[in-house]
C-alpha positions as CSV (number, residue, x, y, z in Angstrom):
1,M,110.7,-67.7,-57.5
2,P,112.2,-66.6,-54.2
3,S,109.9,-66.1,-51.1
4,F,110.1,-65.1,-47.4
5,H,107.7,-65.3,-44.5
6,N,106.0,-62.3,-42.9
7,G,104.7,-64.1,-39.8
8,A,102.8,-67.2,-41.0
9,V,102.3,-65.8,-44.5
10,E,104.6,-66.8,-47.3
11,I,105.2,-64.0,-49.8
12,A,106.6,-64.7,-53.2
13,Y,108.5,-62.0,-55.1
14,L,111.0,-61.5,-57.9
15,D,114.2,-59.5,-57.6
16,E,116.1,-58.8,-60.8
17,G,118.6,-56.2,-62.2
18,E,121.0,-53.9,-60.5
19,G,120.9,-50.2,-59.5
20,D,118.4,-48.2,-57.4
21,P,115.5,-50.3,-56.4
22,I,111.9,-49.9,-57.6
23,L,109.3,-52.1,-56.0
24,L,106.2,-53.0,-58.0
25,V,102.8,-53.8,-56.3
26,H,100.2,-55.4,-58.6
27,G,96.5,-54.8,-58.7
28,F,93.6,-56.8,-57.3
29,A,93.2,-60.3,-58.9
30,S,96.5,-59.8,-60.7
31,T,100.0,-61.1,-60.0
32,K,103.6,-59.9,-60.3
33,N,103.8,-61.8,-63.6
34,V,100.5,-60.7,-65.2
35,N,100.9,-57.0,-64.0
36,W,104.6,-56.4,-64.5
37,V,106.5,-59.3,-66.3
38,Y,104.2,-60.0,-69.3
39,P,103.7,-56.3,-70.1
40,T,107.5,-55.9,-70.1
41,W,107.7,-53.5,-67.2
42,V,110.4,-55.6,-65.5
43,S,112.6,-55.8,-68.6
44,E,112.1,-52.0,-69.5
45,L,113.1,-51.0,-65.9
46,K,116.1,-53.3,-65.9
47,K,117.2,-51.8,-69.2
48,N,117.0,-48.4,-67.6
49,G,119.4,-49.4,-64.8
50,R,117.0,-50.3,-62.1
51,R,116.9,-53.2,-59.6
52,V,113.3,-54.4,-60.0
53,V,111.5,-56.1,-57.2
54,A,107.9,-57.2,-57.6
55,I,105.7,-58.8,-55.0
56,D,102.9,-61.3,-55.1
57,L,100.5,-59.9,-52.6
58,R,98.9,-62.4,-50.1
59,G,96.0,-64.2,-51.7
60,H,97.5,-63.7,-55.1
61,G,100.0,-65.6,-57.3
62,D,102.4,-67.8,-55.5
63,S,101.8,-66.3,-52.1
64,T,99.8,-67.8,-49.2
65,K,96.0,-67.8,-49.7
66,L,93.9,-66.6,-46.8
67,Y,90.1,-66.6,-46.5
68,D,89.4,-64.1,-43.7
69,P,88.8,-60.6,-44.9
70,E,90.4,-59.2,-41.7
71,Q,93.7,-60.5,-43.1
72,Y,93.5,-58.2,-46.1
73,S,93.3,-54.6,-44.8
74,I,95.3,-52.0,-46.7
75,E,97.5,-51.7,-43.5
76,I,98.3,-55.4,-43.5
77,L,99.0,-55.5,-47.3
78,A,101.2,-52.5,-46.9
79,G,103.0,-54.2,-44.1
80,D,103.8,-57.1,-46.4
81,V,105.5,-54.6,-48.8
82,V,107.5,-53.1,-46.0
83,A,108.4,-56.5,-44.7
84,L,109.8,-57.4,-48.2
85,M,111.9,-54.2,-48.2
86,D,113.3,-55.2,-44.8
87,H,113.9,-58.8,-46.0
88,L,115.9,-57.4,-48.9
89,K,117.7,-54.9,-46.6
90,F,116.9,-51.7,-48.4
91,D,115.7,-48.6,-46.5
92,R,114.1,-46.8,-49.3
93,A,112.8,-47.4,-52.8
94,D,110.6,-45.9,-55.5
95,I,107.3,-47.8,-55.3
96,M,104.8,-48.2,-58.2
97,G,101.4,-49.8,-57.6
98,Y,98.6,-50.4,-60.0
99,S,94.9,-50.1,-58.8
100,M,94.7,-51.8,-55.5
101,G,98.5,-51.7,-55.5
102,G,98.2,-48.0,-56.0
103,R,96.1,-47.8,-52.9
104,I,98.7,-49.6,-51.0
105,T,101.4,-47.3,-52.3
106,A,99.4,-44.3,-51.4
107,Y,99.0,-45.6,-47.8
108,L,102.8,-46.2,-47.6
109,A,103.4,-42.7,-49.1
110,R,101.2,-41.2,-46.3
111,Y,102.3,-43.3,-43.3
112,Q,105.8,-44.5,-44.1
113,P,107.3,-41.7,-46.2
114,A,110.8,-42.4,-45.0
115,R,110.7,-45.7,-47.0
116,L,109.8,-44.1,-50.3
117,R,111.9,-42.0,-52.7
118,S,108.8,-41.6,-54.7
119,A,105.3,-43.0,-55.3
120,I,103.7,-43.9,-58.7
121,L,100.0,-44.4,-58.4
122,G,98.9,-46.4,-61.5
123,G,95.3,-47.1,-62.3
124,I,94.0,-45.1,-59.3
125,G,92.7,-41.5,-59.4
126,I,90.1,-39.9,-57.3
127,G,88.7,-43.4,-56.6
128,L,91.3,-43.5,-53.9
129,I,89.1,-41.2,-52.0
130,K,85.7,-41.4,-53.5
131,G,85.5,-45.1,-54.1
132,G,84.1,-46.9,-57.1
133,G,85.5,-49.9,-58.9
134,P,85.0,-53.5,-57.7
135,G,82.7,-54.0,-54.8
136,E,80.4,-56.6,-53.4
137,N,79.2,-57.3,-56.9
138,V,82.6,-58.5,-57.9
139,A,83.1,-60.6,-54.6
140,E,79.8,-62.3,-55.4
141,A,80.9,-62.9,-59.1
142,L,84.1,-64.5,-57.9
143,E,82.0,-66.8,-55.6
144,A,79.5,-67.8,-58.3
145,P,79.6,-71.4,-59.6
146,S,80.6,-70.3,-63.0
147,L,81.1,-67.3,-65.3
148,E,77.7,-68.1,-66.9
149,D,76.0,-67.5,-63.5
150,V,77.3,-63.9,-63.4
151,T,75.0,-61.2,-64.9
152,D,76.8,-58.0,-63.5
153,P,79.0,-56.7,-66.2
154,V,81.9,-55.5,-63.9
155,G,81.6,-58.8,-62.0
156,R,81.9,-60.7,-65.3
157,T,85.1,-58.8,-66.3
158,F,86.8,-59.6,-63.0
159,R,85.5,-63.2,-62.9
160,A,86.8,-63.8,-66.4
161,F,90.2,-62.3,-65.5
162,A,90.4,-64.4,-62.3
163,D,89.6,-67.6,-64.3
164,Q,92.1,-66.6,-66.9
165,T,94.9,-66.2,-64.3
166,R,93.7,-69.4,-62.5
167,S,93.5,-67.5,-59.2
168,D,92.0,-68.7,-55.9
169,R,88.6,-67.0,-56.3
170,R,87.6,-67.4,-52.6
171,A,90.9,-65.8,-51.4
172,L,90.2,-62.9,-53.9
173,A,86.7,-62.4,-52.6
174,A,88.1,-62.1,-49.0
175,C,90.8,-59.7,-50.2
176,L,88.2,-57.5,-51.9
177,R,86.0,-57.4,-48.8
178,G,88.9,-56.7,-46.5
179,S,90.8,-54.0,-48.6
180,R,88.1,-51.6,-49.6
181,R,88.7,-48.8,-47.0
182,L,89.1,-45.5,-48.7
183,M,91.6,-42.7,-47.9
184,T,90.2,-39.5,-46.8
185,E,90.9,-36.2,-48.7
186,R,92.8,-35.0,-45.6
187,Q,95.0,-38.1,-45.6
188,A,95.8,-37.7,-49.2
189,A,96.6,-34.1,-48.8
190,G,99.2,-35.2,-46.2
191,I,101.3,-37.1,-48.7
192,T,104.7,-35.4,-49.0
193,V,106.8,-37.7,-51.1
194,P,107.0,-37.0,-54.9
195,V,104.0,-38.6,-56.6
196,L,103.1,-39.5,-60.3
197,I,99.4,-40.3,-60.9
198,A,98.9,-42.3,-64.2
199,V,95.4,-43.2,-65.3
200,G,93.8,-44.2,-68.7
201,T,91.5,-41.6,-70.0
202,K,88.8,-44.3,-70.5
203,D,89.4,-45.8,-67.1
204,E,85.9,-45.8,-65.3
205,I,87.3,-47.7,-62.3
206,A,90.2,-45.5,-61.2
207,G,88.4,-42.2,-61.3
208,S,90.0,-38.9,-62.5
209,A,93.8,-38.5,-62.2
210,D,93.4,-34.8,-62.4
211,E,91.0,-34.6,-59.5
212,L,93.5,-36.5,-57.2
213,G,96.3,-34.5,-58.5
214,K,94.7,-31.4,-57.1
215,I,94.6,-33.0,-53.6
216,I,98.1,-34.5,-53.4
217,P,100.6,-31.5,-53.1
218,G,103.1,-31.3,-55.9
219,S,101.9,-34.4,-57.6
220,Q,102.3,-34.9,-61.3
221,V,99.5,-36.3,-63.5
222,L,99.9,-38.6,-66.6
223,N,96.7,-39.2,-68.5
224,I,97.2,-42.3,-70.7
225,P,95.2,-41.7,-73.9
226,N,92.3,-44.0,-75.0
227,R,93.1,-46.7,-72.4
228,D,90.7,-48.3,-69.9
229,H,91.6,-49.9,-66.6
230,M,92.8,-53.2,-68.1
231,R,94.6,-51.9,-71.2
232,A,96.5,-49.0,-69.6
233,V,98.8,-51.4,-67.8
234,G,101.3,-52.1,-70.6
235,D,100.8,-48.8,-72.6
236,K,103.9,-47.1,-74.0
237,V,102.8,-43.6,-72.8
238,Y,102.5,-45.0,-69.3
239,K,106.0,-46.6,-69.5
240,T,107.6,-43.4,-71.1
241,G,106.0,-41.2,-68.5
242,V,107.2,-43.4,-65.6
243,L,110.7,-43.6,-66.9
244,E,110.8,-39.8,-67.3
245,F,109.5,-39.2,-63.8
246,L,112.1,-41.7,-62.4
247,S,114.9,-40.1,-64.3
248,H,114.0,-36.7,-62.7
249,R,113.9,-38.4,-59.3
250,H,117.3,-39.9,-60.0
């Protein structure tokens, strides 16, 4: 896979297809492959005439692992996404993020709107503002000697996922501690780019898509039926809704 350096940090990515670019930003403890390739997002978007770029965020996948939480603020993670756009020499793109990637996408939509044609916030609803989801319980689960030592149910879920993806658990714990700053309601209300919010109706981590939709002006909401945080990622309703949203943007 290709990579580039943003300062001292090596960032891995994929770049496939031709057409208008869409940049994909995976969720916490995931990777470009787990979040976007295996659930066939990359192939579907390419079939629909898009150039698809997907990043491995620092601390994840094939990118550099860091162990200082200060190196994982949302601003720094968003800076890696912009650096990738600069490296590939495109000024603007549709950007879709899932979960933590959705937080990064929302930050870019608010503070770098000239770089986005649209923002798709997957797996993140009102939790963007009110919080919830993985916290210190998950960081401690990632640092535990083994899965058997973890009693917290949410911690067990993320620890099992990290083990399954063979992730650097110490880097993930640092990332989690560094990236938890929330967006205020006023900041979210200042987002002006076109936004689609897509969340599973059984997602207890993301929070309500409808609640966030009432705050971000002109945003569209896509509720993904009967899907939780993990299972919404590859859902057909999610894909169909995103492709329809992008076709209108086109």
